[in-house]
C-alpha positions in Angstrom: -11.7 -4.9 -30.4 -10.7 -7.7 -28.4 -10.3 -6.2 -24.7 -9.3 -8.9 -22.4 -9.2 -8.3 -18.4 -7.2 -11.3 -16.8 -7.9 -11.1 -13.2 -11.0 -9.5 -12.3 -10.6 -10.6 -9.0 -8.4 -8.3 -8.0 -11.1 -5.2 -8.3 -13.5 -7.1 -5.9 -17.2 -7.1 -5.7 -19.5 -4.4 -6.6 -17.7 -2.7 -9.1 -18.7 -1.9 -12.6 -17.6 -3.4 -15.2 -20.4 -3.2 -17.8 -18.3 -0.2 -19.4 -15.3 -2.2 -21.2 -18.3 -3.6 -23.1 -19.1 -0.5 -24.7 -15.1 -0.3 -26.6 -15.1 -4.1 -28.0 -15.4 -8.2 -27.8 -14.9 -8.2 -24.1 -13.5 -11.4 -22.3 -12.8 -11.7 -19.3 -10.8 -13.8 -15.9 -11.2 -13.3 -12.4 -8.0 -14.9 -12.5 -4.9 -16.3 -14.6 -1.7 -17.7 -13.7 1.5 -16.4 -16.2 1.2 -19.8 -18.3 -3.1 -19.6 -18.4 -1.5 -16.0 -19.5 0.1 -16.7 -22.7 -2.5 -17.7 -24.7 -5.8 -16.1 -23.6 -4.2 -12.6 -24.8 -3.0 -14.3 -28.5 -5.6 -12.4 -29.8 -6.4 -9.7 -27.9 -5.8 -6.0 -27.9 -5.9 -4.3 -25.4 -5.1 -6.3 -21.8 -5.7 -5.2 -19.3 -4.2 -6.1 -15.9 -2.7 -5.6 -12.5 -0.2 -8.0 -11.3 1.2 -9.9 -13.9 4.5 -9.6 -15.5 4.0 -8.3 -18.9 7.4 -9.7 -21.5 8.0 -11.7 -23.6 7.0 -14.9 -22.0 3.6 -13.6 -21.7 2.9 -11.9 -25.1 5.5 -13.2 -27.1 2.3 -14.9 -29.0 0.3 -11.5 -28.7 0.9 -11.0 -32.2 -1.7 -7.4 -32.7 -1.2 -6.5 -28.8 -1.6 -2.2 -28.5 -2.0 -1.8 -25.6 -1.7 -3.2 -21.3 -3.6 -1.3 -19.4 -3.0 -1.6 -15.6 -5.9 -1.6 -13.1 -2.9 0.2 -10.4 -0.4 2.8 -10.1 2.4 0.6 -10.0 4.5 -0.8 -13.0 7.2 -3.5 -11.8 5.1 -6.0 -13.3 6.0 -4.3 -17.2 9.5 -4.9 -19.7 9.1 -2.0 -21.2 12.1 -2.5 -23.2 9.9 -5.1 -24.5 6.8 -3.2 -25.4 8.6 -0.3 -26.1 10.0 -2.8 -28.6 6.9 -4.2 -29.7 5.4 -0.6 -30.3 2.8 -1.4 -27.2 2.0 1.7 -25.6 1.3 1.2 -21.7 -0.8 2.9 -19.7 -1.6 3.7 -15.7 -3.8 5.6 -12.9 -3.0 7.5 -11.4 -4.5 9.4 -7.9 -7.2 7.6 -8.2 -6.8 6.1 -4.5 -5.4 9.0 -2.7 -7.4 9.4 0.4 -8.8 5.6 0.4 -4.7 5.4 1.4 -4.7 8.5 3.9 -7.8 7.3 5.4 -6.5 3.9 6.5 -2.9 5.3 7.5 -5.3 6.8 10.3 -7.1 3.9 10.6 -4.4 1.7 11.1 -3.2 3.9 13.4 -5.6 4.6 15.9 -5.9 0.5 15.9 -2.4 0.1 17.4 -2.3 3.7 18.7 -5.2 4.2 21.7 -4.7 0.1 22.2 -8.2 -0.1 20.3 -7.7 -4.7 19.9 -7.2 -4.7 23.8 -9.9 -2.7 24.9 -12.6 -4.0 22.4 -11.0 -8.4 24.1 -11.7 -6.3 27.4 -15.4 -5.7 27.0 -16.4 -8.4 24.7 -14.5 -11.0 27.3 -16.9 -9.7 30.3 -14.5 -8.2 32.2 -16.5 -4.5 31.9 -19.2 -6.6 33.2 -17.7 -6.8 36.5 -15.7 -4.2 37.0 -16.5 -1.8 39.7 -15.8 1.3 38.2 -16.8 3.2 35.4 -13.3 2.9 33.0 -10.8 0.7 31.8 -7.5 2.5 31.8 -5.7 -0.2 30.7 -3.0 -0.1 28.2 -1.9 3.7 29.2 -2.6 5.6 25.4 -1.5 9.5 25.1 -2.4 11.6 22.6 -1.6 12.6 19.2 -1.4 16.7 19.5 2.4 17.7 19.9 3.9 14.0 18.6 6.2 14.4 15.7 4.5 12.7 13.2 7.3 11.6 10.6 6.8 11.2 6.6 8.8 8.7 4.6 8.1 10.0 0.8 5.8 13.5 0.7 4.1 12.8 -2.5 0.4 13.0 -3.4 0.1 10.9 -0.1 2.8 12.3 1.6 1.2 15.9 1.6 -1.9 14.0 2.4 -1.0 12.7 5.8 0.5 16.1 6.7 -1.9 17.9 6.7 -4.5 15.2 8.5 -1.6 14.7 11.1 -1.0 18.4 11.3 -4.4 18.9 12.4 -4.6 16.6 15.0 -1.7 19.2 16.4 1.1 16.9 15.4 5.0 18.7 14.1 5.0 16.9 11.3 9.0 16.0 9.3 9.7 14.0 6.0 12.5 12.6 5.0 12.8 12.9 0.4 14.2 9.5 0.0 15.1 10.8 -3.9 16.4 13.8 -2.7 14.1 15.8 -4.9 11.3 17.6 -3.3 11.8 20.6 -1.1 8.1 21.1 0.2 8.6 24.8 2.5 5.2 23.6 4.9 6.5 21.1 6.1 10.6 20.4 7.8 13.0 18.3 5.4 15.5 16.1 7.5 17.8 13.5 6.9 16.8 10.0 7.4 18.2 9.9 11.0 17.4 12.3 12.3 13.6 11.2 11.4 14.4 8.2 13.3 15.4 9.4 16.4 13.0 12.3 16.3 9.3 10.3 15.4 6.8 9.5 17.4 5.0 8.2 14.2 6.8 7.4 11.4 4.8 6.9 7.6 6.2 5.8 5.0 4.2 6.5 1.5 7.5 6.2 -0.5 7.9 4.2 -3.9 9.5 0.6 -3.6 13.2 1.9 -5.7 17.1 0.5 -5.0 17.0 3.5 -3.0 14.6 2.8 -0.5 14.2 -1.7 -1.0 15.3 -2.4 3.1 15.1 1.3 3.5 14.0 0.1 7.0 16.6 -2.9 8.4 18.3 -3.7 11.7 20.5 -0.3 11.5 17.2 2.0 10.7 14.9 0.4 13.0 17.3 0.7 15.7 17.2 4.1 15.9 13.7 4.7 16.8 12.5 5.5 20.0 11.1 2.6 22.2 7.7 4.1 22.0 7.6 4.9 18.3 4.6 3.6 15.7 6.0 2.3 12.2 3.3 2.7 9.8 4.1 0.8 6.0 1.4 2.1 3.1 4.1 1.6 0.3 5.5 -0.9 -0.7 6.4 -3.8 1.7 10.3 -4.6 0.2 10.9 -0.9 1.8 10.6 -3.0 5.2 13.2 -6.1 6.5 10.6 -8.1 7.7 12.9 -10.1 9.9 14.5 -6.5 11.2 10.8 -5.6 12.1 10.9 -8.7 13.8 12.9 -8.5 15.7 12.5 -4.7 17.0 9.6 -5.4 18.0 9.9 -8.8 19.8 12.7 -6.6 21.3 10.9 -4.1 22.8 12.8 -1.3 19.9 9.2 -0.1 18.9 5.8 0.0 20.5 4.0 -1.7 17.5 3.6 -1.4 13.4 1.2 -0.7 11.3 1.8 -3.1 7.5 -0.4 -2.6 4.4 1.6 -4.1 2.1 4.2 -7.3 2.3 7.8 -8.1 1.1 5.5 -10.7 -0.2 2.5 -10.9 -1.3 -0.2 -12.8 -0.5 1.9 -13.6 2.7 3.2 -16.3 3.0 2.6 -19.3 5.8 6.1 -19.0 7.4 5.9 -15.3 7.5 8.2 -14.6 10.4 5.5 -11.7 10.9 3.2 -14.5 12.2 5.0 -14.5 15.0 1.8 -15.0 18.1 3.8 -13.3 20.1 3.4 -9.9 18.6 0.1 -9.7 19.1 -1.5 -6.3 19.5 2.2 -4.8 18.9 2.0 -5.4 14.8 -1.3 -5.1 12.6 -1.0 -6.3 9.1 -4.4 -5.6 6.6 -4.1 -7.5 3.6 -3.4 -4.6 1.0 -6.2 -2.5 1.5 -5.5 0.6 1.8 -6.5 0.9 -1.6 -9.2 -0.2 -3.0 -13.0 1.5 -0.7 -15.5 0.6 -3.0 -15.5 4.4 -4.5 -12.3 3.7 -5.3 -11.7 0.6 -6.9 -14.8 2.5 -8.8 -13.2 5.0 -9.4 -9.8 3.0 -11.3 -11.9 1.3 -13.5 -13.4 4.5 -15.0 -9.8 5.5 -15.3 -9.0 2.4 -17.1 -11.5 2.8 -19.4 -10.3 6.2 -20.4 -6.7 4.8 -21.4 -8.2 2.1 -23.3 -9.7 5.5 -25.0 -7.1 7.3 -25.6 -5.3 4.6 -26.6 -8.3 3.4 -29.5 -7.9 7.5 -30.8 
């Protein structure tokens, strides 16, 4: 059994890949381009991949490929028509990073909501040493208790965020992007109501034709100027040009993004505007990636390969 790992760098350092070697002959590459993939998978029985497109171009020479195992939940890189025609099984991993993304949601929120970069800069610059009082209270920040926390996408991660927001004393409301989610624990509202009432909006929805650029100039203009927007779903759910304009124009207090329209981030991205400092916080798609979650992802991938082989 030939197993080819195409992009182990996407799993980071510190994880244990040894279990792959118990299943067959393993060839591992840190990264692979689309062109390199064509030759690298030619003798593969199983391909382990994250983001590389899996389609006729990349797989045409993989004449005895049995399975594609994703070290991810999203499967946008899979041409299912082609895979099904070839009888290639596709497996992804689910639920391995739920707690991780919930944790990162609140890490991003508090970084912005309590103006932590400004307070850190005040202390590290030495200004605190010169203070005549024991504290420094600018810029002002607020309690979460009593605020309205709006969630777009009340799946497993969204429900976890809702539970924690409730524990902080927030009034939780949600918008179902499919219209199919009916959760009696929280108030479901239409999108306009969620935009108008929420002090914090956190996005945890998948990317679909309905959610692409859901947050655009029109919808962003309906939010409170004091509100914060977080995106830990998919980058293209937010129109980044519109978000930049909203932040610069004072239509929003701040935004935290763990996902972008294009990843890695473009050098000419509008979001790199220095005027957005302290109002925009971007992390490089790490919400899923504490060490424990990455190892769970690998362990679940091993299970998926075993299920294909039996």
